[in-house]
N, C-alpha and C positions, 0 to 999 in steps of 0.2 A: 683821438685815437693814438696819434704819434706820442703824445705825452704819456698816455697809459702804457704803451709798449716800452717806452724808455724806462718806466718804473719797473716793469717786469724784467727788463734786461739788467737793470741795476741789482735787482733781487738775485737773479741768476748769478751774476758776477760775484756778488758779496758772498754767496753760499756755494760757490764753485760748481754750479749746475751748468754743464757744458752746452746744453741745447734747449732752446725755447721753441715749443711747437705752437704754431698759430694757424688759424683759419684766415684766408685772405678776404673772405666775405662774411657778413653777418646775416644769417638767415638765407633766404633765397631771393632777396631783392636785387642785388647787383648781378647783372648777367654778363657784363663786359668790363674789362679793365679800362681805367681811364688815366689820363696824364697826371692828374692830381694824386690819385692813389699810388701810382708808380713812383712819383716824386717823393711822397711820404715814405714809401717802402725803401727807396734808395737811401734816404736819410737814416732810417732805422737800421738798415744793413751796415752802413758805415759806423753808426754808433755801437752796434753789437760787435763789430770787428774790433773797434777800439777797446772794447771791454772783454774781449776773449770769450764771446758767446756766439754760438751758431744759431741761426734761425731756420727752423724746419717748417715749411708751408705744407699743410696737409691737403691731400686730395679730398674734395667735397663734391657737391652736386654741380658746382660751377667750375668744372675743370678747364674750360676755355680761359678763364681768368688766370688760373695757375700757369697754363701754357704761355700766355702773353707775358706774364711776369717773368717767368724763367727765360723767355726769349729776349726780354728787355733788360734784364739785370744779370750780367755775366760776372758774378762774384761768388766764390765758393763759400762765403759766409752764409749764403742763402741756399738751402737745399730742400730736399723732399722728405716729408714724413708720409710714408705710404700706409694708408689705412685700408685693411682688407675688407671690412664691412662696407665702407663707403664705395670701394671699387665694385663690390658685388651689387650695390644699388645703382651706381651711376657710371661705372667704367664702360667705355665703348671705344675700342674693344676691351674686354676684361684684361687686366694687367698691362694694358697699353702704356699707361703713364710710367709704370715701373720699368718697362723696357726702354721707353724713350729717354727717361731721366735717370737711368741706373747709375750714371756717373755723379749724380748730385744727391744720391740717397744717403740720408743721415740716420734714419731710424724707421721703425715700423710701429703701427698700432694694429695689433692682431686681435680680431674677434670675428664672430660669425653672425649670420642673420638668415631670415627666411626669404630674402629677396624683395620684401615689401617694406620693412621697417628697419631702422638702425638699432637692432635689438641688443648688441654687445653680448652675444652668447659665447660660451667656450667654443673653441674650434671643433669642427665635426658635428655640431648640433644643428647646423643649418645647411645652407646651399653654396657656400664658398667652395670652389674647386681647389682643395688643399694640395692635391698632387700637382696640379698646374702651377700653383703658387710656389711650391718648393722648387720646381724646375725654373721658375723665373727669377728667383733670388740670384743676384749677381755672384759669380764665382769669387771666392775670397772675401765675401762680405763679413766683417767682424764687428758690425755696429750693434745697436740696441734692437732687441725683439721684445716689445712691451705688450703684455696682455692687457687689453682695454676692455675688461668684461665686467658685467654687473650681475650680482646674484639674483636668482629667481626668488 
């Protein structure tokens, strides 16, 4: 995985893509962060920093892993990609990670869902509380708002 991520960072650097968004877990198998994974991630963050690329870890079902990683790696090269659909499915409390890690926010993946599946609908087609979301966006945020939607 480390070798694969280095290739992605190289690609981003070569094409001047400033942020690489990653999931910290694959599927739902990993429930807790471990020393090996954190060690690999520290290497990746250092490599990304050396190549002028930021790493944005996305909130997923395994948010405890994300919290452990952010608490273990205090490097601004590693930040948060806040996904509204994932938060609607797995956030407890809703928008809690956005509030807790607002200072590490690098970008958003914005989409909606029915609260049951990661549908990637346009905003306001599902159950995401968009009014609450707007209130939770950090004041002065000037980063990326990326629609991550799929056509029906």
